[in-house]
Steps between C-alpha positions, in 0.01 A plus 500: 500500500449533125168667572670752725760593238231508234297753698818694576590499129150611402513781755835622370402453139167670554661806659747530214215491251307761697803730517561453129135575429523818708812610312322449168207720599709791626583781260669836490347805337739709293461868431482631143823524305687813400338506154155548649616804695672675211217492253540552130809637328421769245723588206406859432614725214592862569607790278718783629428821312593729789682467833163517683393174331730300727268559798254230393789264421648545847160446667445178305848373593447572869185285497734206440311299239568700181765438239535822302577508131592864439523673161755780539504609134279813530712650781821388332405696188391800705761546776793267573581669834145444626522139381815439705333662801188284458699178461708592805184551709351171380827321575511638857147378565580163343804465727289595803249222429788265416374460145679497168523743208635436152478638149420310187505644158562871479161618614391277788596422858352233720459533877418206726415456869723302735366156405603532132839559340595602146737274307815680392735380229849647487497825302121522507299825499421435868854605584443826308201589718710458811769725350248769404344491848841547662583811294 
């Protein structure tokens, strides 16, 4: 009888080891992550000297991988009404792509795509950009 149970035990034990061995050799292939699909993020400087200069900024933002660092000083010195119009247009596009826009210093604004946000401290220049864009 011991021989019978021994064979029975070996058969059960052997099958468990085979099933375990099969589980160890199986694998699952995973597709590439989100970072591989997005590509590289580019921080790109821009200068607005005229309202027409915003065209290249808007195109870069729509691509979705550009963070724009925009010098508004030349247009600010030239024509404040055109500056407000340009910032308003950039803000509308930024809202459409679910990005973020903020000012820092007196002469620069930063525009980000949807995956990046700008830190805002209370009373920061970023709030001023939002106020100018609303006017």
